[in-house]
NUDOSE-98381 format. One record per atom (N, C-alpha, C): residue number from 1; residue in three letters; atom name; x, y, z. Coordinates in Angstrom, 3 decimals. Layout:
! NUDOSE-98381
pos NUM&code ALA&site CA&xx X&yy Y&zz Z
...
END
This chain:
! NUDOSE-98381
pos 1&code MET&site N&xx 109.915&yy 119.523&zz 77.476
pos 1&code MET&site CA&xx 110.482&yy 118.205&zz 77.348
pos 1&code MET&site C&xx 110.446&yy 117.453&zz 78.679
pos 2&code TYR&site N&xx 111.055&yy 118.046&zz 79.680
pos 2&code TYR&site CA&xx 111.113&yy 117.372&zz 80.980
pos 2&code TYR&site C&xx 109.713&yy 117.045&zz 81.475
pos 3&code PHE&site N&xx 108.837&yy 118.022&zz 81.384
pos 3&code PHE&site CA&xx 107.494&yy 117.833&zz 81.933
pos 3&code PHE&site C&xx 106.712&yy 116.808&zz 81.123
pos 4&code ASP&site N&xx 106.895&yy 116.791&zz 79.805
pos 4&code ASP&site CA&xx 106.250&yy 115.785&zz 78.966
pos 4&code ASP&site C&xx 106.757&yy 114.390&zz 79.330
pos 5&code LEU&site N&xx 108.056&yy 114.278&zz 79.514
pos 5&code LEU&site CA&xx 108.648&yy 112.990&zz 79.874
pos 5&code LEU&site C&xx 108.105&yy 112.503&zz 81.215
pos 6&code ARG&site N&xx 108.103&yy 113.377&zz 82.195
pos 6&code ARG&site CA&xx 107.628&yy 112.974&zz 83.526
pos 6&code ARG&site C&xx 106.147&yy 112.595&zz 83.497
pos 7&code PHE&site N&xx 105.348&yy 113.356&zz 82.731
pos 7&code PHE&site CA&xx 103.931&yy 113.015&zz 82.621
pos 7&code PHE&site C&xx 103.766&yy 111.653&zz 81.954
pos 8&code ALA&site N&xx 104.490&yy 111.424&zz 80.868
pos 8&code ALA&site CA&xx 104.368&yy 110.154&zz 80.147
pos 8&code ALA&site C&xx 104.798&yy 108.977&zz 81.007
pos 9&code MET&site N&xx 105.802&yy 109.176&zz 81.838
pos 9&code MET&site CA&xx 106.312&yy 108.068&zz 82.653
pos 9&code MET&site C&xx 105.466&yy 107.825&zz 83.897
pos 10&code THR&site N&xx 104.837&yy 108.876&zz 84.406
pos 10&code THR&site CA&xx 104.104&yy 108.717&zz 85.662
pos 10&code THR&site C&xx 102.597&yy 108.770&zz 85.497
pos 11&code GLY&site N&xx 102.126&yy 109.447&zz 84.456
pos 11&code GLY&site CA&xx 100.698&yy 109.644&zz 84.298
pos 11&code GLY&site C&xx 100.133&yy 110.661&zz 85.277
pos 12&code PHE&site N&xx 101.014&yy 111.339&zz 85.996
pos 12&code PHE&site CA&xx 100.607&yy 112.316&zz 87.010
pos 12&code PHE&site C&xx 100.308&yy 113.643&zz 86.328
pos 13&code ASP&site N&xx 99.040&yy 114.060&zz 86.330
pos 13&code ASP&site CA&xx 98.604&yy 115.259&zz 85.609
pos 13&code ASP&site C&xx 99.327&yy 116.531&zz 86.026
pos 14&code TYR&site N&xx 99.816&yy 116.580&zz 87.246
pos 14&code TYR&site CA&xx 100.461&yy 117.798&zz 87.729
pos 14&code TYR&site C&xx 101.722&yy 118.134&zz 86.929
pos 15&code PHE&site N&xx 102.283&yy 117.134&zz 86.219
pos 15&code PHE&site CA&xx 103.456&yy 117.407&zz 85.397
pos 15&code PHE&site C&xx 103.105&yy 118.157&zz 84.114
pos 16&code LYS&site N&xx 101.829&yy 118.193&zz 83.745
pos 16&code LYS&site CA&xx 101.438&yy 118.956&zz 82.561
pos 16&code LYS&site C&xx 101.539&yy 120.439&zz 82.890
pos 17&code LEU&site N&xx 102.129&yy 121.199&zz 81.970
pos 17&code LEU&site CA&xx 102.233&yy 122.635&zz 82.182
pos 17&code LEU&site C&xx 100.904&yy 123.313&zz 81.859
pos 18&code THR&site N&xx 100.575&yy 124.331&zz 82.631
pos 18&code THR&site CA&xx 99.396&yy 125.136&zz 82.320
pos 18&code THR&site C&xx 99.762&yy 126.100&zz 81.187
pos 19&code GLU&site N&xx 98.749&yy 126.704&zz 80.589
pos 19&code GLU&site CA&xx 99.019&yy 127.693&zz 79.539
pos 19&code GLU&site C&xx 99.863&yy 128.842&zz 80.077
pos 20&code LYS&site N&xx 99.573&yy 129.266&zz 81.293
pos 20&code LYS&site CA&xx 100.335&yy 130.361&zz 81.894
pos 20&code LYS&site C&xx 101.801&yy 129.956&zz 82.060
pos 21&code GLN&site N&xx 102.048&yy 128.747&zz 82.531
pos 21&code GLN&site CA&xx 103.425&yy 128.283&zz 82.707
pos 21&code GLN&site C&xx 104.149&yy 128.208&zz 81.361
pos 22&code GLU&site N&xx 103.441&yy 127.747&zz 80.320
pos 22&code GLU&site CA&xx 104.050&yy 127.700&zz 78.994
pos 22&code GLU&site C&xx 104.387&yy 129.103&zz 78.496
pos 23&code ARG&site N&xx 103.483&yy 130.060&zz 78.726
pos 23&code ARG&site CA&xx 103.739&yy 131.452&zz 78.318
pos 23&code ARG&site C&xx 104.948&yy 132.024&zz 79.043
pos 24&code VAL&site N&xx 105.035&yy 131.754&zz 80.345
pos 24&code VAL&site CA&xx 106.165&yy 132.257&zz 81.134
pos 24&code VAL&site C&xx 107.472&yy 131.681&zz 80.599
pos 25&code LEU&site N&xx 107.494&yy 130.383&zz 80.354
pos 25&code LEU&site CA&xx 108.706&yy 129.764&zz 79.814
pos 25&code LEU&site C&xx 109.049&yy 130.329&zz 78.433
pos 26&code GLY&site N&xx 108.045&yy 130.489&zz 77.587
pos 26&code GLY&site CA&xx 108.282&yy 131.041&zz 76.249
pos 26&code GLY&site C&xx 108.797&yy 132.463&zz 76.288
pos 27&code THR&site N&xx 108.215&yy 133.282&zz 77.141
pos 27&code THR&site CA&xx 108.638&yy 134.677&zz 77.258
pos 27&code THR&site C&xx 110.068&yy 134.780&zz 77.770
pos 28&code THR&site N&xx 110.376&yy 134.024&zz 78.794
pos 28&code THR&site CA&xx 111.730&yy 134.100&zz 79.349
pos 28&code THR&site C&xx 112.760&yy 133.481&zz 78.405
pos 29&code MET&site N&xx 112.355&yy 132.462&zz 77.644
pos 29&code MET&site CA&xx 113.284&yy 131.901&zz 76.664
pos 29&code MET&site C&xx 113.568&yy 132.935&zz 75.580
pos 30&code GLY&site N&xx 112.558&yy 133.663&zz 75.157
pos 30&code GLY&site CA&xx 112.757&yy 134.717&zz 74.162
pos 30&code GLY&site C&xx 113.714&yy 135.779&zz 74.669
pos 31&code ALA&site N&xx 113.554&yy 136.163&zz 75.918
pos 31&code ALA&site CA&xx 114.459&yy 137.163&zz 76.506
pos 31&code ALA&site C&xx 115.882&yy 136.619&zz 76.576
pos 32&code ALA&site N&xx 116.013&yy 135.355&zz 76.937
pos 32&code ALA&site CA&xx 117.341&yy 134.738&zz 77.007
pos 32&code ALA&site C&xx 117.994&yy 134.698&zz 75.628
pos 33&code MET&site N&xx 117.211&yy 134.419&zz 74.594
pos 33&code MET&site CA&xx 117.757&yy 134.383&zz 73.231
pos 33&code MET&site C&xx 118.251&yy 135.766&zz 72.813
pos 34&code GLN&site N&xx 117.523&yy 136.803&zz 73.196
pos 34&code GLN&site CA&xx 117.948&yy 138.170&zz 72.870
pos 34&code GLN&site C&xx 119.276&yy 138.498&zz 73.537
pos 35&code VAL&site N&xx 119.440&yy 138.080&zz 74.775
pos 35&code VAL&site CA&xx 120.700&yy 138.301&zz 75.483
pos 35&code VAL&site C&xx 121.827&yy 137.541&zz 74.798
pos 36&code LEU&site N&xx 121.573&yy 136.286&zz 74.460
pos 36&code LEU&site CA&xx 122.603&yy 135.490&zz 73.794
pos 36&code LEU&site C&xx 122.986&yy 136.082&zz 72.435
pos 37&code LEU&site N&xx 122.015&yy 136.615&zz 71.720
pos 37&code LEU&site CA&xx 122.320&yy 137.257&zz 70.432
pos 37&code LEU&site C&xx 123.236&yy 138.459&zz 70.615
pos 38&code LYS&site N&xx 123.018&yy 139.214&zz 71.684
pos 38&code LYS&site CA&xx 123.868&yy 140.389&zz 71.943
pos 38&code LYS&site C&xx 125.272&yy 139.976&zz 72.365
pos 39&code ILE&site N&xx 125.369&yy 138.907&zz 73.141
pos 39&code ILE&site CA&xx 126.687&yy 138.454&zz 73.607
pos 39&code ILE&site C&xx 127.467&yy 137.851&zz 72.445
pos 40&code ASP&site N&xx 126.871&yy 136.832&zz 71.828
pos 40&code ASP&site CA&xx 127.522&yy 136.153&zz 70.703
pos 40&code ASP&site C&xx 126.468&yy 135.270&zz 70.042
pos 41&code PRO&site N&xx 126.104&yy 135.580&zz 68.803
pos 41&code PRO&site CA&xx 125.054&yy 134.814&zz 68.121
pos 41&code PRO&site C&xx 125.352&yy 133.314&zz 68.022
pos 42&code ARG&site N&xx 126.604&yy 132.926&zz 68.131
pos 42&code ARG&site CA&xx 126.927&yy 131.497&zz 68.055
pos 42&code ARG&site C&xx 126.347&yy 130.722&zz 69.232
pos 43&code TYR&site N&xx 126.043&yy 131.423&zz 70.313
pos 43&code TYR&site CA&xx 125.415&yy 130.739&zz 71.451
pos 43&code TYR&site C&xx 124.041&yy 130.182&zz 71.078
pos 44&code ILE&site N&xx 123.390&yy 130.817&zz 70.105
pos 44&code ILE&site CA&xx 122.086&yy 130.327&zz 69.662
pos 44&code ILE&site C&xx 122.235&yy 128.920&zz 69.084
pos 45&code ALA&site N&xx 123.303&yy 128.697&zz 68.319
pos 45&code ALA&site CA&xx 123.542&yy 127.364&zz 67.758
pos 45&code ALA&site C&xx 123.707&yy 126.343&zz 68.874
pos 46&code LEU&site N&xx 124.408&yy 126.706&zz 69.918
pos 46&code LEU&site CA&xx 124.581&yy 125.809&zz 71.056
pos 46&code LEU&site C&xx 123.234&yy 125.505&zz 71.711
pos 47&code PHE&site N&xx 122.439&yy 126.538&zz 71.879
pos 47&code PHE&site CA&xx 121.119&yy 126.359&zz 72.481
pos 47&code PHE&site C&xx 120.251&yy 125.446&zz 71.624
pos 48&code VAL&site N&xx 120.257&yy 125.669&zz 70.313
pos 48&code VAL&site CA&xx 119.456&yy 124.837&zz 69.410
pos 48&code VAL&site C&xx 119.926&yy 123.381&zz 69.490
pos 49&code PHE&site N&xx 121.243&yy 123.172&zz 69.485
pos 49&code PHE&site CA&xx 121.769&yy 121.810&zz 69.601
pos 49&code PHE&site C&xx 121.301&yy 121.152&zz 70.894
pos 50&code LEU&site N&xx 121.454&yy 121.845&zz 72.014
pos 50&code LEU&site CA&xx 121.070&yy 121.258&zz 73.303
pos 50&code LEU&site C&xx 119.573&yy 120.980&zz 73.368
pos 51&code THR&site N&xx 118.772&yy 121.855&zz 72.787
pos 51&code THR&site CA&xx 117.328&yy 121.629&zz 72.749
pos 51&code THR&site C&xx 117.000&yy 120.395&zz 71.918
pos 52&code ASN&site N&xx 117.599&yy 120.303&zz 70.737
pos 52&code ASN&site CA&xx 117.363&yy 119.135&zz 69.885
pos 52&code ASN&site C&xx 117.837&yy 117.855&zz 70.559
pos 53&code PHE&site N&xx 119.001&yy 117.914&zz 71.178
pos 53&code PHE&site CA&xx 119.524&yy 116.741&zz 71.879
pos 53&code PHE&site C&xx 118.548&yy 116.304&zz 72.968
pos 54&code GLY&site N&xx 118.070&yy 117.255&zz 73.732
pos 54&code GLY&site CA&xx 117.122&yy 116.945&zz 74.807
pos 54&code GLY&site C&xx 115.835&yy 116.339&zz 74.277
pos 55&code MET&site N&xx 115.339&yy 116.864&zz 73.160
pos 55&code MET&site CA&xx 114.110&yy 116.318&zz 72.586
pos 55&code MET&site C&xx 114.329&yy 114.892&zz 72.087
pos 56&code PHE&site N&xx 115.447&yy 114.649&zz 71.418
pos 56&code PHE&site CA&xx 115.722&yy 113.302&zz 70.926
pos 56&code PHE&site C&xx 115.923&yy 112.326&zz 72.086
pos 57&code ALA&site N&xx 116.644&yy 112.759&zz 73.109
pos 57&code ALA&site CA&xx 116.871&yy 111.898&zz 74.271
pos 57&code ALA&site C&xx 115.546&yy 111.574&zz 74.955
pos 58&code THR&site N&xx 114.679&yy 112.567&zz 75.082
pos 58&code THR&site CA&xx 113.370&yy 112.357&zz 75.701
pos 58&code THR&site C&xx 112.551&yy 111.356&zz 74.896
pos 59&code GLU&site N&xx 112.556&yy 111.515&zz 73.583
pos 59&code GLU&site CA&xx 111.820&yy 110.603&zz 72.715
pos 59&code GLU&site C&xx 112.325&yy 109.165&zz 72.864
pos 60&code LYS&site N&xx 113.633&yy 109.001&zz 72.907
pos 60&code LYS&site CA&xx 114.218&yy 107.664&zz 73.051
pos 60&code LYS&site C&xx 113.897&yy 107.065&zz 74.421
pos 61&code GLU&site N&xx 113.982&yy 107.888&zz 75.466
pos 61&code GLU&site CA&xx 113.669&yy 107.412&zz 76.810
pos 61&code GLU&site C&xx 112.212&yy 106.969&zz 76.916
pos 62&code LEU&site N&xx 111.305&yy 107.738&zz 76.302
pos 62&code LEU&site CA&xx 109.895&yy 107.360&zz 76.330
pos 62&code LEU&site C&xx 109.660&yy 106.050&zz 75.593
pos 63&code ALA&site N&xx 110.311&yy 105.883&zz 74.446
pos 63&code ALA&site CA&xx 110.163&yy 104.641&zz 73.689
pos 63&code ALA&site C&xx 110.700&yy 103.459&zz 74.496
pos 64&code PHE&site N&xx 111.841&yy 103.649&zz 75.149
pos 64&code PHE&site CA&xx 112.423&yy 102.594&zz 75.969
pos 64&code PHE&site C&xx 111.509&yy 102.255&zz 77.146
pos 65&code TYR&site N&xx 111.005&yy 103.269&zz 77.819
pos 65&code TYR&site CA&xx 110.111&yy 103.059&zz 78.959
pos 65&code TYR&site C&xx 108.858&yy 102.303&zz 78.512
pos 66&code HIS&site N&xx 108.301&yy 102.707&zz 77.387
pos 66&code HIS&site CA&xx 107.103&yy 102.039&zz 76.873
pos 66&code HIS&site C&xx 107.403&yy 100.574&zz 76.550
pos 67&code ALA&site N&xx 108.520&yy 100.325&zz 75.886
pos 67&code ALA&site CA&xx 108.896&yy 98.949&zz 75.539
pos 67&code ALA&site C&xx 109.070&yy 98.097&zz 76.796
pos 68&code LYS&site N&xx 109.673&yy 98.702&zz 77.835
pos 68&code LYS&site CA&xx 109.842&yy 97.980&zz 79.104
pos 68&code LYS&site C&xx 108.493&yy 97.628&zz 79.721
pos 69&code GLN&site N&xx 107.571&yy 98.578&zz 79.685
pos 69&code GLN&site CA&xx 106.247&yy 98.350&zz 80.262
pos 69&code GLN&site C&xx 105.498&yy 97.256&zz 79.495
pos 70&code VAL&site N&xx 105.597&yy 97.282&zz 78.170
pos 70&code VAL&site CA&xx 104.941&yy 96.258&zz 77.353
pos 70&code VAL&site C&xx 105.544&yy 94.892&zz 77.653
pos 71&code ASP&site N&xx 106.865&yy 94.835&zz 77.732
pos 71&code ASP&site CA&xx 107.537&yy 93.566&zz 78.027
pos 71&code ASP&site C&xx 107.164&yy 93.067&zz 79.421
pos 72&code LYS&site N&xx 107.101&yy 93.969&zz 80.364
pos 72&code LYS&site CA&xx 106.734&yy 93.598&zz 81.735
pos 72&code LYS&site C&xx 105.310&yy 93.041&zz 81.783
pos 73&code ALA&site N&xx 104.395&yy 93.685&zz 81.071
pos 73&code ALA&site CA&xx 103.011&yy 93.211&zz 81.038
pos 73&code ALA&site C&xx 102.938&yy 91.856&zz 80.340
pos 74&code ARG&site N&xx 103.697&yy 91.692&zz 79.272
pos 74&code ARG&site CA&xx 103.702&yy 90.417&zz 78.558
pos 74&code ARG&site C&xx 104.225&yy 89.307&zz 79.459
pos 75&code ARG&site N&xx 105.323&yy 89.576&zz 80.156
pos 75&code ARG&site CA&xx 105.897&yy 88.564&zz 81.060
pos 75&code ARG&site C&xx 104.941&yy 88.238&zz 82.209
pos 76&code ALA&site N&xx 104.276&yy 89.253&zz 82.729
pos 76&code ALA&site CA&xx 103.319&yy 89.026&zz 83.815
pos 76&code ALA&site C&xx 102.185&yy 88.145&zz 83.329
pos 77&code GLY&site N&xx 101.748&yy 88.325&zz 82.097
pos 77&code GLY&site CA&xx 100.692&yy 87.498&zz 81.528
pos 77&code GLY&site C&xx 101.131&yy 86.057&zz 81.393
pos 78&code VAL&site N&xx 102.377&yy 85.844&zz 81.007
pos 78&code VAL&site CA&xx 102.907&yy 84.483&zz 80.871
pos 78&code VAL&site C&xx 103.000&yy 83.831&zz 82.240
pos 79&code GLU&site N&xx 103.508&yy 84.561&zz 83.220
pos 79&code GLU&site CA&xx 103.690&yy 84.001&zz 84.556
pos 79&code GLU&site C&xx 102.366&yy 83.753&zz 85.250
pos 80&code ASN&site N&xx 101.393&yy 84.657&zz 85.065
pos 80&code ASN&site CA&xx 100.128&yy 84.536&zz 85.777
pos 80&code ASN&site C&xx 99.193&yy 83.507&zz 85.166
pos 81&code ASN&site N&xx 99.204&yy 83.371&zz 83.856
pos 81&code ASN&site CA&xx 98.227&yy 82.516&zz 83.202
pos 81&code ASN&site C&xx 98.845&yy 81.289&zz 82.537
pos 82&code GLY&site N&xx 100.130&yy 81.203&zz 82.540
pos 82&code GLY&site CA&xx 100.768&yy 80.079&zz 81.875
pos 82&code GLY&site C&xx 100.732&yy 80.187&zz 80.362
pos 83&code ARG&site N&xx 100.228&yy 81.286&zz 79.852
pos 83&code ARG&site CA&xx 100.217&yy 81.504&zz 78.413
pos 83&code ARG&site C&xx 100.532&yy 82.974&zz 78.127
pos 84&code GLN&site N&xx 100.944&yy 83.218&zz 76.914
pos 84&code GLN&site CA&xx 101.326&yy 84.584&zz 76.552
pos 84&code GLN&site C&xx 100.097&yy 85.425&zz 76.273
pos 85&code VAL&site N&xx 100.160&yy 86.671&zz 76.701
pos 85&code VAL&site CA&xx 99.047&yy 87.611&zz 76.502
pos 85&code VAL&site C&xx 99.082&yy 88.139&zz 75.095
END
């Protein structure tokens, strides 16, 4: 989520995760889930909620950022050319 958001906002390729980085994150997340299941399975519900919340927040932030960029480009077109783009 974080890396997708940063890539979308900056266009900087370095924010894209490599396959190895994705595997490492997936493996360690799986291990963390196993620990949480042993401690108290209800923690999984908390994790799922926080993950979903983060994904929805990221989606909304990207939509807002995109809308701002479109509006900024539209306004620049009006100011630069005296007409709307």
